[in-house]
Every structure is written in structure tokens, then in C-alpha cells.
KEDRENPA-679263 format. One record per residue (C-alpha): x, y, z; residue number from 1. Coordinates in pm, whole numbers, plus 50000, padded with zeros to 5 digits. Layout:
residues N
<atom <X, Y, Z>, NUM> ...
//
This chain:
residues 218
<atom <50000, 50000, 50000>, 1> <atom <50283, 50239, 50089>, 2> <atom <50454, 50159, 49760>, 3> <atom <50131, 50235, 49574>, 4> <atom <50099, 50572, 49750>, 5> <atom <50464, 50650, 49675>, 6> <atom <50419, 50566, 49307>, 7> <atom <50103, 50779, 49288>, 8> <atom <50277, 51075, 49450>, 9> <atom <50575, 51033, 49221>, 10> <atom <50346, 51036, 48917>, 11> <atom <50164, 51343, 49048>, 12> <atom <50480, 51543, 49102>, 13> <atom <50623, 51436, 48766>, 14> <atom <50305, 51549, 48589>, 15> <atom <50290, 51876, 48778>, 16> <atom <50655, 51980, 48764>, 17> <atom <50739, 52304, 48592>, 18> <atom <50992, 52357, 48318>, 19> <atom <51090, 52669, 48131>, 20> <atom <51034, 52722, 47761>, 21> <atom <51128, 53011, 47536>, 22> <atom <50854, 53182, 47334>, 23> <atom <50922, 53412, 47037>, 24> <atom <50635, 53589, 46855>, 25> <atom <50678, 53754, 46516>, 26> <atom <50407, 53920, 46308>, 27> <atom <50494, 53936, 45937>, 28> <atom <50329, 54126, 45656>, 29> <atom <50254, 53867, 45385>, 30> <atom <50404, 54094, 45116>, 31> <atom <50686, 54287, 45282>, 32> <atom <50778, 54063, 45574>, 33> <atom <50780, 54344, 45831>, 34> <atom <50559, 54357, 46137>, 35> <atom <50504, 54727, 46189>, 36> <atom <50123, 54705, 46171>, 37> <atom <50136, 54501, 46494>, 38> <atom <50363, 54742, 46682>, 39> <atom <50247, 54779, 47041>, 40> <atom <49979, 54511, 47022>, 41> <atom <49925, 54310, 47338>, 42> <atom <49981, 53935, 47370>, 43> <atom <49862, 53706, 47648>, 44> <atom <49910, 53342, 47748>, 45> <atom <49641, 53155, 47938>, 46> <atom <49700, 52839, 48141>, 47> <atom <49412, 52590, 48175>, 48> <atom <49358, 52266, 48364>, 49> <atom <49065, 52043, 48458>, 50> <atom <49048, 51938, 48821>, 51> <atom <48743, 51728, 48906>, 52> <atom <48584, 51772, 48560>, 53> <atom <48568, 52151, 48586>, 54> <atom <48801, 52351, 48361>, 55> <atom <48984, 52641, 48518>, 56> <atom <49216, 52896, 48360>, 57> <atom <49429, 53197, 48439>, 58> <atom <49652, 53442, 48254>, 59> <atom <50018, 53361, 48319>, 60> <atom <50198, 53599, 48080>, 61> <atom <50122, 53929, 47908>, 62> <atom <50322, 54188, 47719>, 63> <atom <50342, 54399, 47405>, 64> <atom <50498, 54348, 47064>, 65> <atom <50783, 54583, 46974>, 66> <atom <50805, 54830, 46684>, 67> <atom <50848, 54544, 46435>, 68> <atom <50575, 54321, 46577>, 69> <atom <50809, 54096, 46777>, 70> <atom <50829, 53978, 47137>, 71> <atom <51024, 53711, 47325>, 72> <atom <50991, 53580, 47679>, 73> <atom <51044, 53273, 47893>, 74> <atom <50752, 53083, 48040>, 75> <atom <50738, 52818, 48310>, 76> <atom <50489, 52549, 48210>, 77> <atom <50342, 52243, 48377>, 78> <atom <50321, 51913, 48193>, 79> <atom <49957, 51851, 48280>, 80> <atom <49825, 52192, 48171>, 81> <atom <49749, 52362, 47840>, 82> <atom <49889, 52697, 47736>, 83> <atom <49720, 52910, 47470>, 84> <atom <49857, 53236, 47339>, 85> <atom <49668, 53510, 47157>, 86> <atom <49763, 53847, 47011>, 87> <atom <49527, 54145, 46986>, 88> <atom <49452, 54253, 46631>, 89> <atom <49492, 54607, 46493>, 90> <atom <49188, 54766, 46330>, 91> <atom <49318, 54762, 45973>, 92> <atom <49384, 54388, 45926>, 93> <atom <49199, 54202, 45650>, 94> <atom <49386, 53872, 45648>, 95> <atom <49573, 53656, 45896>, 96> <atom <49657, 53745, 46254>, 97> <atom <49674, 53516, 46554>, 98> <atom <49356, 53438, 46745>, 99> <atom <49501, 53151, 46945>, 100> <atom <49806, 52926, 46935>, 101> <atom <49872, 52626, 47159>, 102> <atom <50225, 52632, 47298>, 103> <atom <50440, 52320, 47274>, 104> <atom <50557, 52168, 47602>, 105> <atom <50846, 51978, 47451>, 106> <atom <51041, 52250, 47270>, 107> <atom <51092, 52623, 47243>, 108> <atom <50811, 52801, 47060>, 109> <atom <50868, 53018, 46754>, 110> <atom <50527, 53160, 46663>, 111> <atom <50537, 53338, 46327>, 112> <atom <50210, 53454, 46171>, 113> <atom <50129, 53639, 45849>, 114> <atom <49885, 53923, 45799>, 115> <atom <49770, 54172, 45535>, 116> <atom <49635, 54521, 45589>, 117> <atom <49323, 54654, 45416>, 118> <atom <49240, 54853, 45107>, 119> <atom <48916, 54914, 44922>, 120> <atom <48794, 54819, 44576>, 121> <atom <48485, 54925, 44385>, 122> <atom <48376, 54765, 44055>, 123> <atom <48123, 54969, 43853>, 124> <atom <47983, 54768, 43560>, 125> <atom <47839, 54905, 43235>, 126> <atom <47681, 54706, 42953>, 127> <atom <47795, 54932, 42668>, 128> <atom <47741, 54675, 42393>, 129> <atom <47397, 54557, 42491>, 130> <atom <47211, 54333, 42247>, 131> <atom <46895, 54298, 42456>, 132> <atom <46733, 54188, 42777>, 133> <atom <46880, 53839, 42738>, 134> <atom <47239, 53963, 42786>, 135> <atom <47407, 53790, 43079>, 136> <atom <47727, 53888, 43260>, 137> <atom <47936, 53739, 43539>, 138> <atom <48264, 53836, 43702>, 139> <atom <48486, 53732, 43989>, 140> <atom <48821, 53839, 44128>, 141> <atom <49070, 53676, 44362>, 142> <atom <49411, 53723, 44521>, 143> <atom <49649, 53636, 44239>, 144> <atom <49925, 53471, 44441>, 145> <atom <49695, 53270, 44664>, 146> <atom <49317, 53268, 44600>, 147> <atom <49259, 53127, 44949>, 148> <atom <49357, 53467, 45089>, 149> <atom <49060, 53634, 44920>, 150> <atom <48811, 53555, 44647>, 151> <atom <48498, 53741, 44541>, 152> <atom <48249, 53553, 44332>, 153> <atom <48038, 53847, 44214>, 154> <atom <47757, 53702, 44007>, 155> <atom <47979, 53423, 43883>, 156> <atom <48090, 53166, 44133>, 157> <atom <48424, 53028, 44237>, 158> <atom <48609, 52844, 44100>, 159> <atom <48359, 52755, 43826>, 160> <atom <48103, 52977, 43658>, 161> <atom <47746, 52949, 43780>, 162> <atom <47481, 52861, 43526>, 163> <atom <47195, 53020, 43719>, 164> <atom <47325, 53351, 43859>, 165> <atom <47395, 53644, 43623>, 166> <atom <47368, 54018, 43585>, 167> <atom <47105, 54039, 43311>, 168> <atom <46989, 54291, 43053>, 169> <atom <47111, 54637, 42950>, 170> <atom <47203, 54736, 43303>, 171> <atom <47472, 54940, 43472>, 172> <atom <47564, 54927, 43840>, 173> <atom <47773, 55178, 44036>, 174> <atom <47914, 54902, 44255>, 175> <atom <47986, 54909, 44626>, 176> <atom <48304, 54932, 44827>, 177> <atom <48464, 54607, 44943>, 178> <atom <48726, 54610, 45216>, 179> <atom <48985, 54351, 45108>, 180> <atom <49351, 54256, 45172>, 181> <atom <49609, 54466, 44990>, 182> <atom <49790, 54309, 44696>, 183> <atom <49748, 54197, 44336>, 184> <atom <49418, 54058, 44209>, 185> <atom <49305, 53863, 43904>, 186> <atom <48973, 53970, 43751>, 187> <atom <48783, 53726, 43528>, 188> <atom <48459, 53786, 43338>, 189> <atom <48212, 53610, 43110>, 190> <atom <47944, 53771, 42892>, 191> <atom <47674, 53570, 42716>, 192> <atom <47481, 53735, 42430>, 193> <atom <47284, 53614, 42130>, 194> <atom <47593, 53680, 41919>, 195> <atom <47802, 53448, 42136>, 196> <atom <47995, 53413, 42460>, 197> <atom <48307, 53614, 42539>, 198> <atom <48545, 53577, 42832>, 199> <atom <48836, 53779, 42956>, 200> <atom <49097, 53821, 43227>, 201> <atom <49262, 54131, 43372>, 202> <atom <49449, 54245, 43682>, 203> <atom <49437, 54524, 43940>, 204> <atom <49622, 54616, 44258>, 205> <atom <49481, 54726, 44593>, 206> <atom <49697, 54941, 44821>, 207> <atom <49670, 55013, 45192>, 208> <atom <49416, 55274, 45304>, 209> <atom <49332, 55358, 44943>, 210> <atom <49045, 55286, 44704>, 211> <atom <49095, 55110, 44371>, 212> <atom <48818, 55168, 44117>, 213> <atom <48806, 54901, 43848>, 214> <atom <48552, 55001, 43581>, 215> <atom <48421, 54704, 43387>, 216> <atom <48267, 54803, 43052>, 217> <atom <48144, 54507, 42856>, 218> 
//
């Protein structure tokens, strides 16, 4: 019985012992690689455990990223607990960031995350070659380097064209502003008329805190 108690206590202390790990955080702009948009943003690490089927947690580390979106610190962790880190997000972020990241108990943690700031785009459309009320138009645009960053289906669909959703007739639309990640975009369109179907592809660039107007005359 004493041996059993000793083994149990040994297991408990082994599971609960603390060890120190190094944590490095680096925010990186997806295009430029710098982290200035995250300068001064706060980070926090929460520790959680579940005694008697009831989860408890507490904040065990906080701080602020430096002028280039970086921070480093040491953290004492327990083997039987979970550690989750989050970083507050600036207002002008349209892609990426770090909502939560589970820290590794077994090695030092290098936490690098990408982000993109925001710009605006507006796409006015004008049917300048209308053949009648049966004219149909579709367009879509997406982040050229990586469509998973952003894609807008318009009346078309992504990745394939829809066969049921179109802009129809001899219509023009002023368009509305979309807040999207900065960078290069691919614009694709399809127009169906009695004279035939035409398709096309073009490109535009969105810059930070600016508005790109892409006028689509078809």
C-alpha cells in the first residue's frame, strides 16, 4: 500500500513539475515581411487545467509586441496543463493574425504569423454593347498569388462559373466598396449574348488605406 501511495505521489509530482520554455512571437506582413502594423499590440498566454471535471484557467503571461511586431519571453509550464497564446489585432487587418496558438511543452516556441492590411475596391459595371434583355454577365476576382487569401464571386461563382446567377439585361451598376487585403488581384469575366459568349481576364492592385476603382465596361 505504501509503495502504491509512493508511486502515485511520484506520478503526480512528475506530471505537475514546471519547466521553462522560450517563446518568440513575430508578426509578418505577407508581402513585405515586416511587422510594423502590429507594433504595440498586446499578447497574452492563458493556462488551463481540469480538476474534478471543471476547467479552470488563468493568465500567466502578458506583454506587448515591439516596433516590428516581435516579442520574446520565457515561460514556466506544467506538463499537465494547456497553454494558449493570443495576440490582439489592429483595426486595419483584413487577412491573417493570431487568434490563438497552443504552445508546445516539449520545445521552444517560435510563433510566426502572416497578415495583410486593408484597402478598398469598387467595381462599377456598364453594359455598353447591349444586344437585349437576354444579355448575361458574370465576374469574379481573387488574390492572384493565393486565392485562398481572398476571392469574390460576384455574380459568377468560384472556381467555376454558375449557370443560374447572372447580371442580366442592359444594366449598369455603380458598385459598392469592398474592404479587402492589399495586393494583386486577378479579375475574370464572362458575357453571354445572342451573338456568342466572350470571356476575359485582367488584373488590378489594391493598396493600403486607398480605394481602387476598376471600371468594367462590357
